[in-house]
C-alpha positions, 0 to 999 in steps of 0.5 A, a space after each residue: 248849625 244846631 243847638 245843640 242844648 235843644 237836642 233830648 240827646 244832648 241834655 240826658 247825655 250831659 246829665 248821665 255824664 255828671 251822675 257818672 262823674 258823682 257816683 264814680 268819686 266812690 272809686 277806692 282802691 288807687 287802681 280803680 283811678 285809671 277806670 274812673 279816669 278811663 269810665 270819666 273821659 269817655 261820658 264827657 266824651 259823649 254830650 261833647 261829640 253832639 256839641 261839637 257835631 251840632 256845629 259843623 257846616 252840613 248834615 254827615 259831618 254831624 251824623 259822623 260826629 253821633 258815630 263818636 259819640 255811639 261808639 263812647 256810649 258803648 265805652 261807657 257801658 263798657 267800663 259800668 259793666 267791669 266797674 260794677 263787675 270789679 265792685 267799684 260801683 253799687 249793683 243797683 247804681 252801675 245798672 242805672 247808670 248802662 240803662 240811661 246809657 243805652 237810652 241815651 245810645 238809642 237816642 242817640 242812632 234814632 238822629 242819625 238815622 234823621 240825619 243821614 236820610 233827610 237830603 242837604 239841600 244848604 250844607 251851612 245850615 241843616 235843619 236842625 232835628 224837632 228836639 221833641 223827637 231827638 
């Protein structure tokens, strides 16, 4: 079991989710509230999936939850593009959030590769990755 709070990717994903929640409060039209809820749900899904995967007993399961987190990052990016294009978010804010989402996805991809490439010696306690890398 990993201490997910020590993973830099979880820390970045958590900060991204907090920023998405704060910035999406500016959505004004009632129709855009559907997009806001979906965006916040997807943003919350990234650190949540990392945390859930870290609690699993094997690297394979951990990697599967990291895949789910990466898929949520794709969803967030798509919704941020829509929010920017519909002018629910300022272009500069949306672009900054998209850039941060891309970085979180890049970090997830590296951690997924690490989790899949390590030999699984003891399924009950996979060794944690080097926190400075992920």
